N, C-alpha and C positions, 0 to 999 in steps of 0.2 A: 385323643383329643380331635374333635371334628371342627374344622374351620367352616363357617356359614357365611355367605354373603347373599344378602336380599338384593333385589332389583325390582323395578316396575312400578314403583309409587309414582305419584304426581297429583296434579290438580285435576278434577273432573267436576262435571255438573251433576246433580240429584238425577237418578235414573240411569247413569251410565254403568257400563261394565269396565272392569279392570283385572288384569292377571298378574299377580306378583310371582316371582320366581326366587327360589332359595338354593343356590349351588353349593354342595358339600365337597369338601376336599379334606384329605388327611386319612379318610378310612372310608370303606366302603359303607354306606348306610344301611346295607341289608339286614345288619344287627341291631338297627336303631329304630326308636320311635322318633319321628320328626313332627315337631308341633309348630302351628301358627299361634302367636299371641299378639295382643294389641294394646297400646297405652295411649288413652286419650290425654289432650293436652294439659288437663287439671288434675291428672291422676299420678301418683307416684309410682315408683317401680314396683312396690309389693302389691298395687291394685292391677297389674297387668290381667287383662281379661283373655280367657281362653277362647280361640276361634274354632281351631279343627286341629286333627293330628292323624297321622297315617303311619302305620309300620313299615318298614323299608321293604322286607321281603315278603311279608305275608299280605301287605296291600291293605289290611284292615283299616277301616276310617273311623274317626270318632268326631262328633261335631258339638258345638254349644247348642242348645235347644233352641235359643233364640236367633240363632244365624242359619240353622240348617235350612235349606231350600233356597237361600239366596247365594251361600257360599259353598264352593267345591274345592276339596283337596284333592290333589292327585300326586302321582309321583312317575318319573321316568328312570327306572332303576339302571339303563344303561348310562344315563348322563348323570347318574347322583344328584339329580335335581327334583326339588318337590315344588309343586304350583299352587297358588291359591286363586281360585277364579271367583270374582265378586261380581254380582249382578244387582240391579236395582239399587245401586248405592244411595245412601241418604247422609245428609249432614253430620247426624250423629255416629256414622262409620269414620269419620275424621278420626285418625290416631296414627301414630308410628307402630309399624306392623313388624313384629320380630318373629325370626324363625329360631327355633331351639331344638336340641338334640339330646336324647338321653339312650344309653346303650341298654337294650332290652330284649335280647335275640328270642326268647321264649313268650314274650308278652305278659310276663308275669306281673306287671305293674300296671296293665292296662285300666284298671279301675281307678288309676290315680293320674293319667295322661291329661286331664284337665287342670293339674295344679303346677304352677311355675317352678315351684322348688323343686320339682323332681328333676327339672332338667340340668343337665351339666354345662351345656355349650350353647352359646347364644351369637347370634349375628348382631349386627351394629344397627339393624333397623332400616327400614324404608318408608318414608313418610307418604300418607295418603290424606288428601284434603278433599272434601266433597263439598263444593259451595257453586252458588249460582252467581 
């Protein structure tokens, strides 16, 4: 099991940038895919939206088509930490952002990294509110 702790959320204005962090403990995330998902205020857990994912050791990145270009995922292998850099934030980006992990050392499930049900471990989430 991987324990995930998100941080960095908060209240920002439209157009601002924000960086979220996800610290993983319990296991080295080298064998894991680490994903970011978000859940808007009116959405249910089953409707969590895929944002981005990165493979812990390979560094391969995967993005939601609608968010690619504004959001960037990265990881610090030595710190067991994954980051989500968000730029040009919009009110519709308001959501609780969750970090998730699934063990996949050979990236066999890379075609499914956008599916929340693939992931075994989840953090508690960090809220992001974009409002003027």
